[in-house]
PyMOL Python script that loads the backbone (N, CA, C, O; Angstrom):
from pymol import cmd

cmd.read_pdbstr("""\
ATOM      1  N   MET A   1       4.033 -47.782 -36.675  1.00  0.00           N
ATOM      2  CA  MET A   1       3.397 -49.090 -36.631  1.00  0.00           C
ATOM      3  C   MET A   1       4.245 -50.136 -37.351  1.00  0.00           C
ATOM      4  O   MET A   1       4.271 -51.303 -36.960  1.00  0.00           O
ATOM      5  N   ALA A   2       4.932 -49.710 -38.398  1.00  0.00           N
ATOM      6  CA  ALA A   2       5.775 -50.640 -39.155  1.00  0.00           C
ATOM      7  C   ALA A   2       6.871 -51.232 -38.267  1.00  0.00           C
ATOM      8  O   ALA A   2       7.211 -52.410 -38.385  1.00  0.00           O
ATOM      9  N   LYS A   3       7.422 -50.397 -37.373  1.00  0.00           N
ATOM     10  CA  LYS A   3       8.476 -50.884 -36.482  1.00  0.00           C
ATOM     11  C   LYS A   3       7.941 -51.961 -35.549  1.00  0.00           C
ATOM     12  O   LYS A   3       8.600 -52.973 -35.309  1.00  0.00           O
ATOM     13  N   VAL A   4       6.753 -51.736 -35.030  1.00  0.00           N
ATOM     14  CA  VAL A   4       6.137 -52.720 -34.138  1.00  0.00           C
ATOM     15  C   VAL A   4       5.907 -54.031 -34.880  1.00  0.00           C
ATOM     16  O   VAL A   4       6.166 -55.111 -34.349  1.00  0.00           O
ATOM     17  N   LYS A   5       5.419 -53.924 -36.111  1.00  0.00           N
ATOM     18  CA  LYS A   5       5.173 -55.124 -36.908  1.00  0.00           C
ATOM     19  C   LYS A   5       6.473 -55.880 -37.163  1.00  0.00           C
ATOM     20  O   LYS A   5       6.504 -57.107 -37.064  1.00  0.00           O
ATOM     21  N   ALA A   6       7.525 -55.174 -37.485  1.00  0.00           N
ATOM     22  CA  ALA A   6       8.816 -55.811 -37.733  1.00  0.00           C
ATOM     23  C   ALA A   6       9.324 -56.525 -36.484  1.00  0.00           C
ATOM     24  O   ALA A   6       9.845 -57.637 -36.571  1.00  0.00           O
ATOM     25  N   GLU A   7       9.175 -55.891 -35.327  1.00  0.00           N
ATOM     26  CA  GLU A   7       9.601 -56.511 -34.076  1.00  0.00           C
ATOM     27  C   GLU A   7       8.779 -57.750 -33.770  1.00  0.00           C
ATOM     28  O   GLU A   7       9.316 -58.756 -33.306  1.00  0.00           O
ATOM     29  N   ALA A   8       7.476 -57.682 -34.029  1.00  0.00           N
ATOM     30  CA  ALA A   8       6.606 -58.836 -33.803  1.00  0.00           C
ATOM     31  C   ALA A   8       7.011 -59.992 -34.711  1.00  0.00           C
ATOM     32  O   ALA A   8       7.075 -61.139 -34.270  1.00  0.00           O
ATOM     33  N   LEU A   9       7.282 -59.692 -35.974  1.00  0.00           N
ATOM     34  CA  LEU A   9       7.705 -60.747 -36.897  1.00  0.00           C
ATOM     35  C   LEU A   9       9.021 -61.377 -36.455  1.00  0.00           C
ATOM     36  O   LEU A   9       9.206 -62.587 -36.592  1.00  0.00           O
ATOM     37  N   GLU A  10       9.922 -60.581 -35.937  1.00  0.00           N
ATOM     38  CA  GLU A  10      11.192 -61.105 -35.437  1.00  0.00           C
ATOM     39  C   GLU A  10      10.961 -62.060 -34.269  1.00  0.00           C
ATOM     40  O   GLU A  10      11.592 -63.115 -34.192  1.00  0.00           O
ATOM     41  N   LEU A  11      10.057 -61.690 -33.360  1.00  0.00           N
ATOM     42  CA  LEU A  11       9.723 -62.573 -32.247  1.00  0.00           C
ATOM     43  C   LEU A  11       9.099 -63.869 -32.737  1.00  0.00           C
ATOM     44  O   LEU A  11       9.429 -64.950 -32.249  1.00  0.00           O
ATOM     45  N   ILE A  12       8.197 -63.757 -33.705  1.00  0.00           N
ATOM     46  CA  ILE A  12       7.534 -64.940 -34.251  1.00  0.00           C
ATOM     47  C   ILE A  12       8.561 -65.909 -34.834  1.00  0.00           C
ATOM     48  O   ILE A  12       8.434 -67.123 -34.672  1.00  0.00           O
ATOM     49  N   ARG A  13       9.564 -65.381 -35.505  1.00  0.00           N
ATOM     50  CA  ARG A  13      10.592 -66.239 -36.102  1.00  0.00           C
ATOM     51  C   ARG A  13      11.373 -67.003 -35.043  1.00  0.00           C
ATOM     52  O   ARG A  13      11.861 -68.101 -35.309  1.00  0.00           O
ATOM     53  N   LYS A  14      11.498 -66.437 -33.844  1.00  0.00           N
ATOM     54  CA  LYS A  14      12.259 -67.081 -32.774  1.00  0.00           C
ATOM     55  C   LYS A  14      11.451 -68.137 -32.033  1.00  0.00           C
ATOM     56  O   LYS A  14      12.011 -68.959 -31.308  1.00  0.00           O
ATOM     57  N   LEU A  15      10.130 -68.113 -32.214  1.00  0.00           N
ATOM     58  CA  LEU A  15       9.273 -69.053 -31.497  1.00  0.00           C
ATOM     59  C   LEU A  15       9.189 -70.385 -32.224  1.00  0.00           C
ATOM     60  O   LEU A  15       9.475 -70.469 -33.418  1.00  0.00           O
ATOM     61  N   PRO A  16       8.789 -71.442 -31.490  1.00  0.00           N
ATOM     62  CA  PRO A  16       8.589 -72.746 -32.126  1.00  0.00           C
ATOM     63  C   PRO A  16       7.537 -72.679 -33.224  1.00  0.00           C
ATOM     64  O   PRO A  16       6.636 -71.840 -33.181  1.00  0.00           O
ATOM     65  N   ASP A  17       7.654 -73.559 -34.198  1.00  0.00           N
ATOM     66  CA  ASP A  17       6.748 -73.545 -35.337  1.00  0.00           C
ATOM     67  C   ASP A  17       5.304 -73.859 -34.960  1.00  0.00           C
ATOM     68  O   ASP A  17       4.378 -73.515 -35.694  1.00  0.00           O
ATOM     69  N   ASP A  18       5.111 -74.516 -33.809  1.00  0.00           N
ATOM     70  CA  ASP A  18       3.744 -74.888 -33.431  1.00  0.00           C
ATOM     71  C   ASP A  18       2.961 -73.736 -32.810  1.00  0.00           C
ATOM     72  O   ASP A  18       1.770 -73.875 -32.531  1.00  0.00           O
ATOM     73  N   VAL A  19       3.614 -72.612 -32.594  1.00  0.00           N
ATOM     74  CA  VAL A  19       2.906 -71.428 -32.119  1.00  0.00           C
ATOM     75  C   VAL A  19       2.266 -70.734 -33.321  1.00  0.00           C
ATOM     76  O   VAL A  19       2.951 -70.362 -34.274  1.00  0.00           O
ATOM     77  N   THR A  20       0.951 -70.568 -33.262  1.00  0.00           N
ATOM     78  CA  THR A  20       0.249 -69.979 -34.400  1.00  0.00           C
ATOM     79  C   THR A  20       0.292 -68.457 -34.354  1.00  0.00           C
ATOM     80  O   THR A  20       0.437 -67.865 -33.284  1.00  0.00           O
ATOM     81  N   THR A  21       0.169 -67.841 -35.494  1.00  0.00           N
ATOM     82  CA  THR A  21       0.149 -66.384 -35.560  1.00  0.00           C
ATOM     83  C   THR A  21      -1.031 -65.827 -34.778  1.00  0.00           C
ATOM     84  O   THR A  21      -0.901 -64.820 -34.081  1.00  0.00           O
ATOM     85  N   SER A  22      -2.188 -66.484 -34.893  1.00  0.00           N
ATOM     86  CA  SER A  22      -3.361 -66.004 -34.159  1.00  0.00           C
ATOM     87  C   SER A  22      -3.125 -66.095 -32.657  1.00  0.00           C
ATOM     88  O   SER A  22      -3.566 -65.223 -31.908  1.00  0.00           O
ATOM     89  N   GLY A  23      -2.446 -67.125 -32.215  1.00  0.00           N
ATOM     90  CA  GLY A  23      -2.116 -67.261 -30.799  1.00  0.00           C
ATOM     91  C   GLY A  23      -1.211 -66.138 -30.336  1.00  0.00           C
ATOM     92  O   GLY A  23      -1.383 -65.601 -29.241  1.00  0.00           O
ATOM     93  N   ILE A  24      -0.250 -65.785 -31.170  1.00  0.00           N
ATOM     94  CA  ILE A  24       0.642 -64.676 -30.854  1.00  0.00           C
ATOM     95  C   ILE A  24      -0.129 -63.365 -30.798  1.00  0.00           C
ATOM     96  O   ILE A  24       0.084 -62.556 -29.896  1.00  0.00           O
ATOM     97  N   MET A  25      -1.018 -63.153 -31.751  1.00  0.00           N
ATOM     98  CA  MET A  25      -1.815 -61.932 -31.754  1.00  0.00           C
ATOM     99  C   MET A  25      -2.653 -61.821 -30.481  1.00  0.00           C
ATOM    100  O   MET A  25      -2.800 -60.734 -29.923  1.00  0.00           O
ATOM    101  N   GLU A  26      -3.198 -62.942 -30.026  1.00  0.00           N
ATOM    102  CA  GLU A  26      -3.967 -62.922 -28.777  1.00  0.00           C
ATOM    103  C   GLU A  26      -3.073 -62.546 -27.603  1.00  0.00           C
ATOM    104  O   GLU A  26      -3.484 -61.783 -26.729  1.00  0.00           O
ATOM    105  N   GLU A  27      -1.861 -63.075 -27.580  1.00  0.00           N
ATOM    106  CA  GLU A  27      -0.930 -62.742 -26.505  1.00  0.00           C
ATOM    107  C   GLU A  27      -0.577 -61.261 -26.520  1.00  0.00           C
ATOM    108  O   GLU A  27      -0.477 -60.634 -25.466  1.00  0.00           O
ATOM    109  N   LEU A  28      -0.389 -60.702 -27.710  1.00  0.00           N
ATOM    110  CA  LEU A  28       0.032 -59.311 -27.820  1.00  0.00           C
ATOM    111  C   LEU A  28      -1.086 -58.322 -27.527  1.00  0.00           C
ATOM    112  O   LEU A  28      -0.852 -57.289 -26.901  1.00  0.00           O
ATOM    113  N   PHE A  29      -2.298 -58.630 -27.975  1.00  0.00           N
ATOM    114  CA  PHE A  29      -3.338 -57.608 -28.021  1.00  0.00           C
ATOM    115  C   PHE A  29      -4.524 -57.855 -27.105  1.00  0.00           C
ATOM    116  O   PHE A  29      -5.396 -56.993 -26.987  1.00  0.00           O
ATOM    117  N   PHE A  30      -4.580 -59.029 -26.442  1.00  0.00           N
ATOM    118  CA  PHE A  30      -5.748 -59.306 -25.603  1.00  0.00           C
ATOM    119  C   PHE A  30      -5.359 -59.683 -24.193  1.00  0.00           C
ATOM    120  O   PHE A  30      -6.228 -59.946 -23.362  1.00  0.00           O
TER     121      PHE A  30
END
""", "prot")
cmd.dss("prot")
cmd.show_as("cartoon", "prot")
cmd.util.cbc("prot")
cmd.orient("prot")
């Protein structure tokens, strides 16, 4: 699970600042 979290954080860093973490979580998990 740690690897998945690290990859997700890396993707988040590449996205624009206006993308919220909750929005990303919805994209990943829903």
